C-alpha positions in Angstrom: 41.5 -20.5 51.5 39.8 -19.8 48.2 40.2 -22.3 45.3 40.8 -21.0 41.9 40.9 -22.8 38.5 43.2 -21.3 35.9 42.4 -22.4 32.3 45.6 -21.4 30.0 47.3 -23.4 27.3 50.5 -21.5 27.4 52.6 -23.4 30.1 54.8 -20.2 30.9 51.8 -17.9 31.6 50.0 -20.8 33.4 52.7 -21.3 35.8 53.3 -17.5 36.2 49.5 -17.0 37.2 49.7 -20.0 39.5 52.7 -18.6 41.3 51.3 -15.1 41.5 47.9 -16.3 42.8 49.6 -18.6 45.3 51.6 -15.8 46.5 48.3 -14.0 47.3 47.1 -16.8 49.4 44.9 -18.8 46.9 44.9 -22.4 46.3 45.2 -22.8 42.5 44.4 -25.7 40.0 45.5 -25.2 36.5 44.6 -27.0 33.2 45.7 -26.4 29.6 42.2 -26.9 27.8 38.5 -26.0 27.8 37.8 -29.8 27.9 39.8 -30.4 30.8 38.4 -27.5 32.7 34.9 -28.6 32.2 35.8 -32.1 33.4 38.0 -30.9 36.4 35.2 -28.4 37.6 32.7 -31.1 37.5 34.9 -33.4 39.9 36.2 -30.4 42.0 34.5 -27.1 41.6 36.4 -24.0 42.3 35.3 -20.8 43.7 36.4 -18.7 40.8 37.7 -19.6 37.1 40.1 -17.6 35.2 39.7 -18.6 31.3 42.0 -17.6 28.4 39.9 -16.9 25.4 42.4 -18.3 22.9 42.3 -22.0 23.9 42.7 -24.9 21.2 39.7 -26.9 20.8 36.9 -25.7 23.0 37.8 -22.0 22.9 37.2 -19.8 26.0 33.8 -18.5 24.9 32.6 -22.1 24.6 34.3 -23.1 28.0 32.5 -20.3 29.8 29.1 -21.2 28.4 29.5 -24.7 29.2 30.4 -23.9 32.8 27.4 -21.4 33.0 25.0 -24.2 32.3 26.0 -26.0 35.6 27.2 -23.2 37.8 27.1 -19.4 38.9 30.7 -19.5 39.7 32.4 -16.0 39.1 34.4 -16.2 35.8 37.1 -13.8 34.6 38.1 -13.9 30.9 41.8 -13.4 30.1 42.3 -11.9 26.6 45.4 -10.8 24.7 43.3 -8.1 22.9 41.3 -5.2 24.4 39.2 -5.4 21.3 35.6 -4.4 22.1 34.2 -7.4 20.1 36.1 -10.0 22.0 35.5 -8.2 25.4 31.7 -8.1 24.8 31.6 -11.6 23.4 33.3 -12.9 26.5 30.9 -11.0 28.7 27.9 -12.3 26.7 29.3 -15.9 27.0 28.7 -15.3 30.7 31.8 -14.0 32.1 31.6 -11.6 35.2 34.8 -9.5 34.2 37.9 -9.6 32.0 41.6 -8.7 32.1 44.0 -8.1 29.1 47.4 -9.5 28.8 49.8 -8.5 29.8 48.3 -7.8 33.2 49.5 -6.7 36.6 49.5 -9.4 39.2 48.3 -7.3 41.8 45.3 -5.9 39.7 44.4 -9.3 38.8 44.4 -10.3 42.5 42.5 -7.1 43.3 39.8 -8.1 40.8 39.5 -11.6 42.3 39.3 -10.3 45.8 36.4 -8.0 44.8 34.5 -10.8 43.0 35.0 -13.2 45.9 34.2 -10.9 48.7 30.9 -9.2 47.5 27.9 -9.4 49.7 24.4 -9.0 48.5 23.4 -5.5 47.9 20.1 -5.6 49.6 18.5 -3.7 52.3 17.9 -5.3 55.7 14.5 -6.8 56.0 13.9 -6.8 52.2 12.5 -10.4 52.0 10.9 -10.0 48.6 11.5 -7.5 45.8 9.1 -7.3 42.9 8.3 -5.6 39.5 5.9 -6.6 36.9 5.6 -10.4 37.0 9.1 -10.6 38.4 9.9 -11.5 42.1 13.3 -11.5 43.8 14.1 -13.3 46.9 17.4 -11.7 48.0 18.2 -14.1 51.0 17.4 -17.3 48.8 19.2 -15.9 45.8 16.2 -16.7 43.7 14.5 -14.8 40.8 11.0 -15.7 39.4 9.2 -14.6 36.4 5.6 -15.5 36.0 6.2 -18.0 38.7 9.1 -19.8 37.0 12.5 -19.6 38.3 15.0 -17.6 36.1 18.7 -18.7 36.1 21.0 -15.8 36.8 24.6 -15.6 37.5 25.6 -14.1 40.7 26.7 -10.9 39.1 23.3 -10.7 37.2 21.5 -11.4 40.6 23.4 -8.7 42.5 22.8 -6.2 39.7 19.1 -6.9 39.6 18.8 -6.6 43.4 20.8 -3.1 43.4 18.4 -1.9 40.8 15.3 -3.1 42.5 16.4 -1.9 46.0 16.8 1.6 44.3 13.6 1.5 42.1 13.0 4.8 40.3 16.5 6.1 41.1 19.1 6.5 38.3 22.2 4.6 39.1 25.3 5.6 37.2 27.9 3.0 35.6 30.4 4.1 38.3 27.9 3.6 41.1 26.9 0.1 39.8 30.6 -0.9 39.3 31.3 0.0 42.8 28.2 -1.6 44.4 28.0 -4.8 42.3 31.6 -5.5 41.2 33.3 -3.8 44.1 35.4 -1.9 41.6 36.4 1.9 41.5 39.0 3.3 39.3 39.8 0.2 37.2 36.1 -0.7 36.3 34.9 -0.8 32.7 31.5 0.5 32.0 31.1 -2.4 29.3 30.6 -4.8 32.2 27.5 -2.8 33.3 26.1 -2.5 29.8 26.5 -6.3 28.9 25.1 -7.5 32.1 22.0 -5.2 31.8 21.5 -6.5 28.3 21.8 -10.0 29.6 19.2 -9.2 32.4 16.7 -7.7 30.2 16.7 -10.9 28.0 15.7 -12.7 31.3 13.2 -10.4 32.8 11.7 -8.2 30.2 8.6 -9.1 28.1 10.3 -7.5 25.0 14.1 -7.1 25.7 14.4 -4.8 22.7 12.0 -2.4 24.1 12.5 -2.5 27.8 9.8 -1.4 30.2 11.5 -1.9 33.5 15.2 -1.7 33.1 15.5 1.5 31.5 18.5 3.5 30.2 18.8 7.0 31.0 20.9 8.6 28.3 24.1 10.2 29.5 23.4 9.1 33.2 23.0 5.3 33.6 20.2 2.8 34.5 17.1 2.7 36.5 14.3 0.2 37.4 10.9 1.7 36.7 7.7 0.1 37.8 
């Protein structure tokens, strides 16, 4: 039974989320602030965290960044606005996905299931994937650049593996959403764009002028070697 941590300051929303997720079979812990979330997670880590962006004190962005320093746990941001700036800022803070209030409980549960059930997108027998000075060990979940380990979230790691397994092939945003996030019709291409940008910062010599993870205009992304 998967344990989920809900971080929401509105008691009514927090209770409704808890009941909806428990109805889906999850074990749910809930807290009302970012500070409490960080303390709770340190003592009793969950398998997925839902964070409201507009928290008092430590807001959702900072809460996510703080959790990211200690864990690769999947994080879904919950926002009352679908404003591109808020969505992108939440993803840049380290979130794997987002949902907008008011949301349908079944859709939220579907997104959670997709994040929790993902298996590594690597080919059988691919012990090491490499490009430039970057090495990926799929089975160990490790990325190294110049011999130094690079910290990646689970989603970043899966995305990098998917691109590396398909070196030279253009993968559309829709393909990447399906293979990395496990989403089809309710996926958002911004998830891919922001995670590609985060990956470039970690593995490219010059993220502003990438030489490995390339954008193919109007089509998607590919890994070039």
